[in-house]
Biopython code that builds the backbone (N, CA, C, O; Angstrom):
import numpy as np
from Bio.PDB.StructureBuilder import StructureBuilder

atoms = [
    (1, "GLN", "N", (45.593, -15.415, 27.822)),
    (1, "GLN", "CA", (44.694, -15.269, 28.790)),
    (1, "GLN", "C", (43.195, -14.495, 28.271)),
    (1, "GLN", "O", (43.204, -14.095, 27.107)),
    (2, "VAL", "N", (42.018, -14.287, 29.019)),
    (2, "VAL", "CA", (41.251, -12.979, 28.304)),
    (2, "VAL", "C", (40.786, -12.369, 29.673)),
    (2, "VAL", "O", (41.069, -12.666, 30.833)),
    (3, "GLN", "N", (40.273, -11.767, 29.329)),
    (3, "GLN", "CA", (39.301, -10.399, 30.352)),
    (3, "GLN", "C", (38.064, -9.956, 29.784)),
    (3, "GLN", "O", (37.764, -9.549, 28.662)),
    (4, "LEU", "N", (37.610, -10.084, 30.532)),
    (4, "LEU", "CA", (36.833, -9.113, 30.235)),
    (4, "LEU", "C", (36.281, -7.949, 30.966)),
    (4, "LEU", "O", (36.169, -8.008, 32.191)),
    (5, "VAL", "N", (35.981, -7.052, 30.401)),
    (5, "VAL", "CA", (35.723, -4.935, 30.954)),
    (5, "VAL", "C", (33.893, -4.829, 31.522)),
    (5, "VAL", "O", (33.329, -3.929, 30.901)),
    (6, "GLU", "N", (33.426, -5.188, 32.022)),
    (6, "GLU", "CA", (31.891, -4.924, 32.288)),
    (6, "GLU", "C", (31.805, -3.070, 32.608)),
    (6, "GLU", "O", (32.472, -2.562, 33.509)),
    (7, "SER", "N", (31.098, -2.448, 31.918)),
    (7, "SER", "CA", (30.305, -1.270, 31.998)),
    (7, "SER", "C", (28.814, -0.861, 31.896)),
    (7, "SER", "O", (28.266, -1.120, 30.825)),
    (8, "GLY", "N", (28.037, -0.222, 32.920)),
    (8, "GLY", "CA", (26.509, 0.316, 32.761)),
    (8, "GLY", "C", (26.320, 1.058, 33.596)),
    (8, "GLY", "O", (25.840, 2.190, 33.646)),
    (9, "GLY", "N", (26.814, 0.223, 34.454)),
    (9, "GLY", "CA", (25.932, 0.061, 36.038)),
    (9, "GLY", "C", (25.616, 1.456, 36.389)),
    (9, "GLY", "O", (25.661, 2.391, 35.591)),
    (10, "GLY", "N", (25.226, 1.555, 37.885)),
    (10, "GLY", "CA", (24.635, 3.369, 38.175)),
    (10, "GLY", "C", (23.392, 3.025, 39.294)),
    (10, "GLY", "O", (22.784, 2.109, 39.847)),
    (11, "LEU", "N", (23.505, 4.405, 39.184)),
    (11, "LEU", "CA", (22.165, 4.470, 40.406)),
    (11, "LEU", "C", (20.655, 5.154, 39.560)),
    (11, "LEU", "O", (20.582, 6.150, 38.840)),
    (12, "VAL", "N", (19.565, 4.184, 39.982)),
    (12, "VAL", "CA", (18.722, 4.635, 38.514)),
    (12, "VAL", "C", (17.131, 4.548, 39.286)),
    (12, "VAL", "O", (16.691, 3.442, 39.599)),
    (13, "GLN", "N", (16.382, 5.733, 39.536)),
    (13, "GLN", "CA", (14.832, 5.463, 40.168)),
    (13, "GLN", "C", (13.824, 4.031, 39.384)),
    (13, "GLN", "O", (13.692, 3.885, 38.169)),
    (14, "ALA", "N", (13.232, 3.136, 40.436)),
    (14, "ALA", "CA", (12.417, 2.593, 39.791)),
    (14, "ALA", "C", (11.982, 3.282, 38.647)),
    (14, "ALA", "O", (12.115, 4.503, 38.571)),
    (15, "GLY", "N", (11.422, 2.547, 37.657)),
    (15, "GLY", "CA", (10.466, 3.104, 36.548)),
    (15, "GLY", "C", (11.828, 2.915, 35.260)),
    (15, "GLY", "O", (11.586, 2.546, 34.111)),
    (16, "GLY", "N", (13.296, 3.273, 35.793)),
    (16, "GLY", "CA", (13.753, 3.829, 35.137)),
    (16, "GLY", "C", (14.847, 2.582, 34.097)),
    (16, "GLY", "O", (14.339, 1.461, 34.094)),
    (17, "SER", "N", (15.927, 2.659, 33.444)),
    (17, "SER", "CA", (16.502, 2.167, 32.453)),
    (17, "SER", "C", (17.701, 2.085, 32.653)),
    (17, "SER", "O", (18.391, 3.080, 32.872)),
    (18, "LEU", "N", (18.295, 0.536, 32.602)),
    (18, "LEU", "CA", (20.293, 0.897, 32.030)),
    (18, "LEU", "C", (20.128, -0.274, 31.011)),
    (18, "LEU", "O", (19.329, -1.110, 30.589)),
    (19, "ARG", "N", (22.057, 0.451, 30.823)),
    (19, "ARG", "CA", (22.280, -1.057, 29.811)),
    (19, "ARG", "C", (23.296, -1.627, 30.058)),
    (19, "ARG", "O", (23.853, -0.875, 30.858)),
    (20, "LEU", "N", (23.948, -2.507, 29.895)),
    (20, "LEU", "CA", (25.076, -2.939, 30.635)),
    (20, "LEU", "C", (26.150, -3.619, 29.158)),
    (20, "LEU", "O", (25.851, -4.258, 28.149)),
    (21, "SER", "N", (27.196, -3.190, 29.593)),
    (21, "SER", "CA", (28.425, -3.868, 28.455)),
    (21, "SER", "C", (28.777, -4.571, 28.893)),
    (21, "SER", "O", (28.670, -4.526, 30.119)),
    (22, "CYS", "N", (29.497, -5.816, 28.263)),
    (22, "CYS", "CA", (30.569, -6.659, 29.290)),
    (22, "CYS", "C", (31.423, -7.172, 27.887)),
    (22, "CYS", "O", (31.065, -8.125, 27.194)),
    (23, "ALA", "N", (32.322, -6.538, 27.694)),
    (23, "ALA", "CA", (34.031, -6.713, 26.509)),
    (23, "ALA", "C", (34.761, -7.863, 26.404)),
    (23, "ALA", "O", (35.885, -7.793, 26.901)),
    (24, "ALA", "N", (34.457, -8.879, 25.911)),
    (24, "ALA", "CA", (35.640, -9.905, 26.519)),
    (24, "ALA", "C", (37.042, -9.894, 25.398)),
    (24, "ALA", "O", (36.862, -10.445, 24.312)),
    (25, "SER", "N", (38.540, -9.208, 25.714)),
    (25, "SER", "CA", (38.674, -9.401, 24.571)),
    (25, "SER", "C", (40.853, -10.460, 26.111)),
    (25, "SER", "O", (41.037, -10.859, 27.261)),
    (26, "GLY", "N", (41.887, -10.231, 24.426)),
    (26, "GLY", "CA", (42.416, -10.669, 24.692)),
    (26, "GLY", "C", (42.848, -12.349, 23.451)),
    (26, "GLY", "O", (42.948, -12.287, 22.225)),
    (27, "ASN", "N", (42.997, -13.505, 24.229)),
    (27, "ASN", "CA", (43.397, -14.914, 23.089)),
    (27, "ASN", "C", (41.748, -15.570, 22.347)),
    (27, "ASN", "O", (41.599, -16.769, 22.110)),
    (28, "ILE", "N", (41.247, -15.089, 22.224)),
    (28, "ILE", "CA", (39.728, -15.856, 21.684)),
    (28, "ILE", "C", (39.316, -16.112, 20.996)),
    (28, "ILE", "O", (38.806, -15.222, 20.315)),
    (29, "PHE", "N", (39.225, -16.961, 20.729)),
    (29, "PHE", "CA", (38.950, -17.673, 19.016)),
    (29, "PHE", "C", (38.135, -18.194, 18.883)),
    (29, "PHE", "O", (37.921, -18.154, 17.671)),
    (30, "SER", "N", (36.885, -19.142, 19.675)),
    (30, "SER", "CA", (35.066, -18.720, 19.949)),
    (30, "SER", "C", (34.962, -18.458, 21.142)),
    (30, "SER", "O", (35.794, -18.319, 22.039)),
    (31, "ILE", "N", (33.614, -18.383, 21.090)),
    (31, "ILE", "CA", (32.443, -18.269, 22.458)),
    (31, "ILE", "C", (31.468, -18.694, 21.993)),
    (31, "ILE", "O", (30.997, -18.942, 20.883)),
    (32, "ALA", "N", (31.194, -18.754, 23.085)),
    (32, "ALA", "CA", (29.792, -20.084, 23.616)),
    (32, "ALA", "C", (28.248, -19.031, 23.958)),
    (32, "ALA", "O", (27.543, -18.300, 23.263)),
    (33, "THR", "N", (28.251, -19.443, 25.357)),
    (33, "THR", "CA", (27.285, -19.271, 26.055)),
    (33, "THR", "C", (28.092, -17.509, 26.393)),
    (33, "THR", "O", (29.299, -17.288, 26.494)),
    (34, "MET", "N", (26.952, -16.490, 26.504)),
    (34, "MET", "CA", (27.568, -15.097, 26.987)),
    (34, "MET", "C", (26.331, -15.246, 28.248)),
    (34, "MET", "O", (25.517, -16.138, 28.009)),
    (35, "GLY", "N", (26.177, -14.710, 29.149)),
    (35, "GLY", "CA", (24.943, -14.375, 30.610)),
    (35, "GLY", "C", (25.771, -12.895, 31.013)),
    (35, "GLY", "O", (26.683, -12.136, 30.685)),
    (36, "TRP", "N", (24.330, -13.228, 32.299)),
    (36, "TRP", "CA", (24.484, -12.160, 32.785)),
    (36, "TRP", "C", (24.060, -13.304, 33.767)),
    (36, "TRP", "O", (23.464, -14.376, 33.665)),
    (37, "TYR", "N", (24.765, -12.431, 34.964)),
    (37, "TYR", "CA", (24.254, -13.283, 36.846)),
    (37, "TYR", "C", (24.172, -11.551, 37.300)),
    (37, "TYR", "O", (24.511, -10.477, 36.804)),
    (38, "ARG", "N", (23.433, -12.092, 38.685)),
    (38, "ARG", "CA", (23.876, -10.535, 39.792)),
    (38, "ARG", "C", (23.405, -11.962, 41.219)),
    (38, "ARG", "O", (22.734, -12.989, 41.316)),
    (39, "GLN", "N", (24.411, -10.981, 42.153)),
    (39, "GLN", "CA", (24.139, -11.476, 43.197)),
    (39, "GLN", "C", (24.010, -9.745, 43.990)),
    (39, "GLN", "O", (24.783, -8.805, 43.803)),
    (40, "ALA", "N", (22.721, -9.779, 44.922)),
    (40, "ALA", "CA", (22.344, -8.821, 46.142)),
    (40, "ALA", "C", (23.073, -9.932, 47.452)),
    (40, "ALA", "O", (23.359, -11.114, 47.645)),
    (41, "PRO", "N", (23.115, -8.321, 48.247)),
    (41, "PRO", "CA", (23.767, -8.551, 49.575)),
    (41, "PRO", "C", (22.474, -9.066, 50.456)),
    (41, "PRO", "O", (21.410, -8.521, 50.751)),
    (42, "GLY", "N", (23.214, -10.763, 50.834)),
    (42, "GLY", "CA", (22.486, -11.271, 51.458)),
    (42, "GLY", "C", (22.878, -13.078, 50.564)),
    (42, "GLY", "O", (23.397, -14.164, 50.824)),
    (43, "LYS", "N", (22.084, -12.236, 49.266)),
    (43, "LYS", "CA", (21.661, -13.949, 48.415)),
    (43, "LYS", "C", (22.933, -14.074, 47.825)),
    (43, "LYS", "O", (23.934, -13.370, 47.957)),
    (44, "GLN", "N", (22.593, -15.766, 46.697)),
    (44, "GLN", "CA", (23.782, -15.829, 46.086)),
    (44, "GLN", "C", (23.293, -15.594, 44.876)),
    (44, "GLN", "O", (22.201, -15.150, 44.523)),
    (45, "ARG", "N", (24.237, -15.948, 44.271)),
    (45, "ARG", "CA", (24.528, -15.357, 42.719)),
    (45, "ARG", "C", (23.276, -16.103, 42.011)),
    (45, "ARG", "O", (23.037, -17.285, 42.258)),
    (46, "GLU", "N", (22.800, -15.636, 41.466)),
    (46, "GLU", "CA", (21.276, -15.798, 39.930)),
    (46, "GLU", "C", (21.758, -15.502, 38.635)),
    (46, "GLU", "O", (22.595, -14.654, 38.324)),
    (47, "LEU", "N", (21.073, -16.379, 37.831)),
    (47, "LEU", "CA", (20.900, -16.320, 36.141)),
    (47, "LEU", "C", (20.193, -14.787, 36.399)),
    (47, "LEU", "O", (19.295, -14.269, 37.062)),
    (48, "VAL", "N", (21.274, -14.423, 35.369)),
    (48, "VAL", "CA", (19.753, -13.583, 34.910)),
    (48, "VAL", "C", (19.450, -13.804, 33.362)),
    (48, "VAL", "O", (18.303, -13.910, 32.929)),
    (49, "ALA", "N", (20.144, -13.839, 32.883)),
    (49, "ALA", "CA", (19.773, -14.061, 31.777)),
    (49, "ALA", "C", (21.614, -15.322, 30.604)),
    (49, "ALA", "O", (22.676, -15.708, 31.091)),
    (50, "HIS", "N", (21.188, -15.455, 29.424)),
    (50, "HIS", "CA", (21.788, -15.976, 28.556)),
    (50, "HIS", "C", (21.872, -15.933, 27.233)),
    (50, "HIS", "O", (20.769, -15.439, 27.001)),
    (51, "ILE", "N", (22.367, -16.086, 26.185)),
    (51, "ILE", "CA", (22.606, -16.107, 25.329)),
    (51, "ILE", "C", (23.322, -16.648, 24.619)),
    (51, "ILE", "O", (24.379, -16.058, 24.394)),
    (52, "THR", "N", (23.021, -18.448, 23.720)),
    (52, "THR", "CA", (23.782, -18.898, 23.305)),
    (52, "THR", "C", (25.126, -18.287, 21.372)),
    (52, "THR", "O", (25.106, -17.393, 20.525)),
    (53, "SER", "N", (25.557, -18.899, 21.537)),
    (53, "SER", "CA", (26.317, -18.197, 19.609)),
    (53, "SER", "C", (24.671, -18.222, 18.771)),
    (53, "SER", "O", (24.289, -17.233, 18.146)),
    (54, "GLY", "N", (23.980, -19.259, 18.862)),
    (54, "GLY", "CA", (22.652, -18.781, 17.981)),
    (54, "GLY", "C", (22.428, -17.921, 17.964)),
    (54, "GLY", "O", (22.015, -17.479, 16.892)),
    (55, "GLY", "N", (22.522, -17.051, 19.087)),
    (55, "GLY", "CA", (20.881, -16.624, 19.973)),
    (55, "GLY", "C", (20.102, -16.450, 20.498)),
    (55, "GLY", "O", (19.490, -15.414, 20.757)),
    (56, "THR", "N", (19.908, -17.944, 20.890)),
    (56, "THR", "CA", (18.729, -18.217, 21.814)),
    (56, "THR", "C", (18.865, -17.466, 23.367)),
    (56, "THR", "O", (19.899, -17.175, 23.967)),
    (57, "THR", "N", (17.568, -17.283, 23.748)),
    (57, "THR", "CA", (18.286, -16.696, 25.048)),
    (57, "THR", "C", (16.819, -16.899, 26.014)),
    (57, "THR", "O", (15.600, -16.777, 25.888)),
    (58, "ASN", "N", (17.896, -17.313, 27.104)),
    (58, "ASN", "CA", (16.573, -17.793, 28.484)),
    (58, "ASN", "C", (17.055, -15.865, 29.387)),
    (58, "ASN", "O", (17.891, -14.965, 29.455)),
    (59, "TYR", "N", (15.682, -16.372, 29.872)),
    (59, "TYR", "CA", (15.347, -15.256, 31.248)),
    (59, "TYR", "C", (15.457, -15.554, 32.056)),
    (59, "TYR", "O", (16.094, -16.519, 31.633)),
    (60, "ALA", "N", (15.457, -15.776, 33.533)),
    (60, "ALA", "CA", (14.822, -15.641, 34.657)),
    (60, "ALA", "C", (13.735, -15.133, 34.837)),
    (60, "ALA", "O", (13.500, -13.981, 34.473)),
    (61, "ASP", "N", (12.803, -15.943, 35.471)),
    (61, "ASP", "CA", (11.300, -15.089, 36.061)),
    (61, "ASP", "C", (11.280, -13.908, 36.370)),
    (61, "ASP", "O", (10.633, -13.047, 35.773)),
    (62, "ALA", "N", (11.713, -13.800, 36.966)),
    (62, "ALA", "CA", (12.205, -11.719, 37.384)),
    (62, "ALA", "C", (12.201, -11.105, 36.696)),
    (62, "ALA", "O", (11.503, -10.094, 36.765)),
    (63, "VAL", "N", (12.922, -11.355, 35.726)),
    (63, "VAL", "CA", (13.396, -9.859, 34.611)),
    (63, "VAL", "C", (12.175, -10.448, 32.935)),
    (63, "VAL", "O", (12.094, -9.930, 31.822)),
    (64, "LYS", "N", (11.585, -11.452, 33.414)),
    (64, "LYS", "CA", (11.204, -11.879, 32.008)),
    (64, "LYS", "C", (10.018, -10.196, 31.843)),
    (64, "LYS", "O", (9.382, -9.562, 32.685)),
    (65, "GLY", "N", (10.244, -9.999, 30.071)),
    (65, "GLY", "CA", (9.271, -9.108, 29.309)),
    (65, "GLY", "C", (10.443, -7.677, 29.669)),
    (65, "GLY", "O", (10.503, -6.817, 28.790)),
    (66, "ARG", "N", (11.256, -7.499, 30.850)),
    (66, "ARG", "CA", (11.982, -6.149, 30.921)),
    (66, "ARG", "C", (13.274, -6.253, 30.517)),
    (66, "ARG", "O", (13.612, -5.285, 29.836)),
    (67, "PHE", "N", (13.857, -6.814, 30.631)),
    (67, "PHE", "CA", (15.202, -7.292, 30.624)),
    (67, "PHE", "C", (15.280, -7.989, 29.068)),
    (67, "PHE", "O", (14.346, -8.689, 28.678)),
    (68, "THR", "N", (16.636, -7.704, 28.098)),
    (68, "THR", "CA", (16.729, -8.024, 26.821)),
    (68, "THR", "C", (18.119, -8.009, 26.860)),
    (68, "THR", "O", (18.773, -6.967, 26.826)),
    (69, "ILE", "N", (18.696, -9.364, 26.944)),
    (69, "ILE", "CA", (20.450, -9.565, 26.313)),
    (69, "ILE", "C", (20.303, -9.741, 25.221)),
    (69, "ILE", "O", (19.407, -10.198, 24.511)),
    (70, "SER", "N", (21.806, -9.120, 25.012)),
    (70, "SER", "CA", (21.582, -9.117, 23.248)),
    (70, "SER", "C", (23.265, -9.521, 22.621)),
    (70, "SER", "O", (23.776, -10.254, 23.468)),
    (71, "ARG", "N", (24.045, -9.331, 21.690)),
    (71, "ARG", "CA", (25.433, -9.297, 22.378)),
    (71, "ARG", "C", (25.979, -9.524, 20.176)),
    (71, "ARG", "O", (25.382, -9.991, 19.205)),
    (72, "ASP", "N", (27.189, -8.954, 20.360)),
    (72, "ASP", "CA", (27.465, -8.695, 19.461)),
    (72, "ASP", "C", (28.508, -9.306, 19.056)),
    (72, "ASP", "O", (29.519, -9.009, 19.693)),
    (73, "ASN", "N", (28.720, -10.489, 17.749)),
    (73, "ASN", "CA", (29.903, -11.135, 18.096)),
    (73, "ASN", "C", (31.175, -10.984, 17.304)),
    (73, "ASN", "O", (32.201, -11.663, 17.284)),
    (74, "ALA", "N", (30.756, -9.732, 16.561)),
    (74, "ALA", "CA", (32.465, -8.877, 15.914)),
    (74, "ALA", "C", (32.438, -8.155, 16.773)),
    (74, "ALA", "O", (32.592, -7.138, 16.097)),
    (75, "LYS", "N", (32.364, -7.777, 17.827)),
    (75, "LYS", "CA", (32.803, -6.949, 19.061)),
    (75, "LYS", "C", (33.169, -8.118, 20.579)),
    (75, "LYS", "O", (33.952, -7.808, 21.477)),
    (76, "ASN", "N", (32.330, -9.530, 20.518)),
    (76, "ASN", "CA", (33.357, -10.576, 21.304)),
    (76, "ASN", "C", (32.430, -9.624, 22.720)),
    (76, "ASN", "O", (32.914, -9.618, 23.852)),
    (77, "THR", "N", (31.081, -8.877, 22.398)),
    (77, "THR", "CA", (30.620, -8.127, 23.496)),
    (77, "THR", "C", (29.174, -8.612, 24.340)),
    (77, "THR", "O", (28.622, -9.426, 23.600)),
    (78, "VAL", "N", (28.790, -8.523, 24.933)),
    (78, "VAL", "CA", (27.356, -8.762, 25.495)),
    (78, "VAL", "C", (26.314, -8.016, 26.745)),
    (78, "VAL", "O", (26.547, -8.105, 27.951)),
    (79, "TYR", "N", (25.358, -7.418, 26.251)),
    (79, "TYR", "CA", (24.843, -6.223, 26.352)),
    (79, "TYR", "C", (23.583, -6.833, 27.083)),
    (79, "TYR", "O", (23.017, -7.784, 26.546)),
    (80, "LEU", "N", (23.036, -6.245, 28.489)),
    (80, "LEU", "CA", (21.864, -6.236, 29.444)),
    (80, "LEU", "C", (21.390, -4.732, 29.730)),
    (80, "LEU", "O", (21.766, -3.922, 30.577)),
    (81, "GLN", "N", (20.151, -4.632, 28.423)),
    (81, "GLN", "CA", (18.862, -3.355, 28.662)),
    (81, "GLN", "C", (18.533, -4.404, 29.635)),
    (81, "GLN", "O", (18.652, -5.629, 29.608)),
    (82, "MET", "N", (17.905, -3.235, 30.850)),
    (82, "MET", "CA", (16.833, -3.539, 32.073)),
    (82, "MET", "C", (15.791, -2.034, 31.820)),
    (82, "MET", "O", (15.928, -0.910, 31.337)),
    (83, "ASN", "N", (15.280, -2.422, 32.137)),
    (83, "ASN", "CA", (13.924, -1.603, 31.372)),
    (83, "ASN", "C", (13.145, -1.792, 32.354)),
    (83, "ASN", "O", (13.062, -2.806, 33.048)),
    (84, "SER", "N", (12.246, -0.313, 32.482)),
    (84, "SER", "CA", (11.267, -1.078, 33.838)),
    (84, "SER", "C", (11.816, -1.311, 35.666)),
    (84, "SER", "O", (11.285, -1.957, 36.568)),
    (85, "LEU", "N", (12.887, -0.597, 35.651)),
    (85, "LEU", "CA", (13.728, -1.205, 36.847)),
    (85, "LEU", "C", (13.531, -0.967, 38.154)),
    (85, "LEU", "O", (13.420, 0.079, 38.793)),
    (86, "LYS", "N", (13.494, -2.557, 38.568)),
    (86, "LYS", "CA", (12.740, -1.779, 40.025)),
    (86, "LYS", "C", (13.774, -2.038, 41.776)),
    (86, "LYS", "O", (14.832, -2.661, 41.866)),
    (87, "PRO", "N", (13.428, -1.716, 42.309)),
    (87, "PRO", "CA", (14.172, -1.743, 43.732)),
    (87, "PRO", "C", (15.042, -2.803, 44.184)),
    (87, "PRO", "O", (16.188, -2.838, 44.632)),
    (88, "GLU", "N", (13.881, -3.909, 43.855)),
    (88, "GLU", "CA", (14.871, -5.529, 43.961)),
    (88, "GLU", "C", (15.512, -6.484, 43.236)),
    (88, "GLU", "O", (15.879, -7.635, 43.470)),
    (89, "ASP", "N", (15.581, -5.501, 41.988)),
    (89, "ASP", "CA", (16.795, -5.312, 41.100)),
    (89, "ASP", "C", (18.281, -5.716, 41.308)),
    (89, "ASP", "O", (19.107, -6.454, 40.771)),
    (90, "THR", "N", (18.176, -4.549, 42.735)),
    (90, "THR", "CA", (19.640, -3.508, 42.903)),
    (90, "THR", "C", (20.082, -5.159, 43.005)),
    (90, "THR", "O", (19.402, -6.165, 43.205)),
    (91, "ALA", "N", (21.877, -4.912, 42.718)),
    (91, "ALA", "CA", (22.419, -6.349, 42.821)),
    (91, "ALA", "C", (24.320, -5.529, 41.882)),
    (91, "ALA", "O", (24.465, -4.631, 41.053)),
    (92, "VAL", "N", (25.082, -6.205, 42.414)),
    (92, "VAL", "CA", (26.014, -6.200, 41.231)),
    (92, "VAL", "C", (25.970, -7.755, 40.487)),
    (92, "VAL", "O", (25.980, -8.942, 40.814)),
    (93, "TYR", "N", (25.903, -6.741, 39.030)),
    (93, "TYR", "CA", (25.664, -7.765, 38.164)),
    (93, "TYR", "C", (27.154, -8.383, 36.903)),
    (93, "TYR", "O", (27.835, -7.730, 36.112)),
    (94, "TYR", "N", (27.154, -9.297, 37.112)),
    (94, "TYR", "CA", (28.305, -10.263, 36.671)),
    (94, "TYR", "C", (28.035, -10.137, 34.818)),
    (94, "TYR", "O", (26.947, -9.785, 34.361)),
    (95, "CYS", "N", (28.638, -10.316, 34.376)),
    (95, "CYS", "CA", (29.025, -11.279, 32.774)),
    (95, "CYS", "C", (29.612, -12.604, 33.311)),
    (95, "CYS", "O", (30.375, -12.811, 34.255)),
    (96, "ASN", "N", (29.197, -13.194, 32.685)),
    (96, "ASN", "CA", (29.801, -14.896, 32.019)),
    (96, "ASN", "C", (30.387, -15.262, 30.839)),
    (96, "ASN", "O", (29.446, -15.170, 30.051)),
    (97, "VAL", "N", (30.993, -15.488, 30.444)),
    (97, "VAL", "CA", (30.929, -15.946, 29.015)),
    (97, "VAL", "C", (32.116, -16.832, 29.348)),
    (97, "VAL", "O", (32.810, -16.945, 30.358)),
    (98, "HIS", "N", (32.116, -17.805, 27.389)),
    (98, "HIS", "CA", (32.211, -18.876, 28.166)),
    (98, "HIS", "C", (33.051, -18.898, 26.489)),
    (98, "HIS", "O", (32.407, -18.771, 25.448)),
    (99, "VAL", "N", (34.918, -19.125, 26.539)),
    (99, "VAL", "CA", (35.614, -18.835, 25.870)),
    (99, "VAL", "C", (36.323, -20.387, 25.119)),
    (99, "VAL", "O", (36.367, -21.445, 25.746)),
    (100, "LEU", "N", (36.689, -20.269, 24.087)),
    (100, "LEU", "CA", (37.036, -21.674, 23.741)),
    (100, "LEU", "C", (38.867, -21.610, 24.110)),
    (100, "LEU", "O", (39.740, -20.967, 23.527)),
    (101, "VAL", "N", (38.949, -22.333, 25.029)),
    (101, "VAL", "CA", (40.815, -22.526, 24.895)),
    (101, "VAL", "C", (41.221, -23.581, 24.923)),
    (101, "VAL", "O", (40.841, -24.429, 25.730)),
    (102, "GLY", "N", (42.031, -23.747, 24.096)),
    (102, "GLY", "CA", (42.488, -25.519, 23.835)),
    (102, "GLY", "C", (41.139, -26.156, 23.274)),
    (102, "GLY", "O", (40.609, -25.344, 22.516)),
    (103, "ARG", "N", (40.176, -27.699, 23.426)),
    (103, "ARG", "CA", (39.535, -28.160, 23.115)),
    (103, "ARG", "C", (38.031, -27.321, 24.393)),
    (103, "ARG", "O", (36.827, -27.069, 24.340)),
    (104, "SER", "N", (38.639, -27.258, 24.909)),
    (104, "SER", "CA", (37.657, -26.840, 26.407)),
    (104, "SER", "C", (37.098, -24.917, 25.472)),
    (104, "SER", "O", (37.504, -24.097, 24.649)),
    (105, "TYR", "N", (35.552, -25.294, 26.744)),
    (105, "TYR", "CA", (35.001, -24.111, 26.485)),
    (105, "TYR", "C", (35.600, -23.761, 28.277)),
    (105, "TYR", "O", (35.666, -24.516, 29.247)),
    (106, "THR", "N", (35.845, -22.748, 28.168)),
    (106, "THR", "CA", (35.808, -22.325, 29.680)),
    (106, "THR", "C", (34.824, -21.121, 30.546)),
    (106, "THR", "O", (33.714, -21.251, 30.030)),
    (107, "PRO", "N", (34.768, -20.482, 31.169)),
    (107, "PRO", "CA", (34.297, -19.679, 31.776)),
    (107, "PRO", "C", (34.317, -18.561, 32.449)),
    (107, "PRO", "O", (33.648, -18.620, 33.481)),
    (108, "TYR", "N", (34.831, -17.574, 32.251)),
    (108, "TYR", "CA", (35.197, -15.819, 32.158)),
    (108, "TYR", "C", (34.545, -15.537, 33.482)),
    (108, "TYR", "O", (33.586, -16.288, 33.661)),
    (109, "TRP", "N", (34.735, -14.788, 34.360)),
    (109, "TRP", "CA", (33.959, -13.835, 34.844)),
    (109, "TRP", "C", (34.654, -12.120, 34.649)),
    (109, "TRP", "O", (35.818, -11.720, 34.632)),
    (110, "GLY", "N", (33.064, -11.267, 34.496)),
    (110, "GLY", "CA", (33.503, -10.282, 34.260)),
    (110, "GLY", "C", (33.911, -10.047, 36.430)),
    (110, "GLY", "O", (33.632, -10.717, 37.424)),
    (111, "GLN", "N", (34.830, -8.455, 36.127)),
    (111, "GLN", "CA", (34.741, -7.999, 37.785)),
    (111, "GLN", "C", (33.320, -7.217, 38.103)),
    (111, "GLN", "O", (33.532, -6.737, 39.216)),
    (112, "GLY", "N", (32.559, -7.001, 37.880)),
    (112, "GLY", "CA", (30.955, -6.296, 38.132)),
    (112, "GLY", "C", (30.698, -5.437, 38.464)),
    (112, "GLY", "O", (31.422, -4.662, 39.090)),
    (113, "THR", "N", (29.744, -5.304, 38.202)),
    (113, "THR", "CA", (29.027, -3.294, 38.282)),
    (113, "THR", "C", (28.205, -3.154, 38.923)),
    (113, "THR", "O", (27.280, -3.963, 38.995)),
    (114, "GLN", "N", (28.265, -2.241, 39.494)),
    (114, "GLN", "CA", (27.007, -2.571, 40.796)),
    (114, "GLN", "C", (25.698, -1.356, 40.203)),
    (114, "GLN", "O", (26.026, -0.306, 39.651)),
    (115, "VAL", "N", (24.339, -1.716, 40.426)),
    (115, "VAL", "CA", (23.165, -1.815, 39.672)),
    (115, "VAL", "C", (22.587, -1.139, 41.414)),
    (115, "VAL", "O", (22.461, -1.629, 42.536)),
    (116, "ILE", "N", (22.426, -0.141, 40.952)),
    (116, "ILE", "CA", (21.173, 0.606, 42.674)),
    (116, "ILE", "C", (19.868, 0.697, 42.256)),
    (116, "ILE", "O", (19.916, 0.453, 41.050)),
    (117, "VAL", "N", (18.749, 0.907, 42.564)),
    (117, "VAL", "CA", (17.473, 1.444, 41.987)),
    (117, "VAL", "C", (16.399, 1.342, 43.024)),
    (117, "VAL", "O", (15.734, 0.541, 43.681)),
    (118, "SER", "N", (16.708, 3.211, 42.688)),
    (118, "SER", "CA", (16.041, 3.662, 43.892)),
    (118, "SER", "C", (14.500, 3.970, 44.136)),
    (118, "SER", "O", (13.896, 4.131, 43.076)),
    (119, "LEU", "N", (13.657, 4.099, 45.374)),
    (119, "LEU", "CA", (12.568, 4.259, 45.293)),
    (119, "LEU", "C", (12.271, 5.580, 44.781)),
    (119, "LEU", "O", (11.102, 5.934, 44.625)),
]
sb = StructureBuilder()
sb.init_structure("model")
sb.init_model(0)
sb.init_chain("A")
sb.init_seg("    ")
for serial, (resi, resn, name, xyz) in enumerate(atoms, 1):
    if name == "N":
        sb.init_residue(resn, " ", resi, " ")
    sb.init_atom(name, np.array(xyz, "f"), 0.0, 1.0, " ", f" {name:<3s}", serial, name[0])
structure = sb.get_structure()
């Protein structure tokens, strides 16, 4: 089994910064894409950013230039540095990690971490 543990959420004023972390542990042979999603109240879960095993990144338009995704393969950990936070960034943030299980990659989700951005 694979476990994902997220940390780093919290309450911050607009313009502030937070850094989210998501560490994967368990029966892990290989990890492909790692990413962050978020879900605001009353809205669907949406992609924030993801990063491939080779380091290629992709961002939602709403966070480009403000958020940076990175990964530490030795630690099986993905990070999301969030700068210039806005109230509309308020959401529960979930990490998503594709882990090689057997012969295919299986997506796993973190438990979610709350980010609240106040005016």
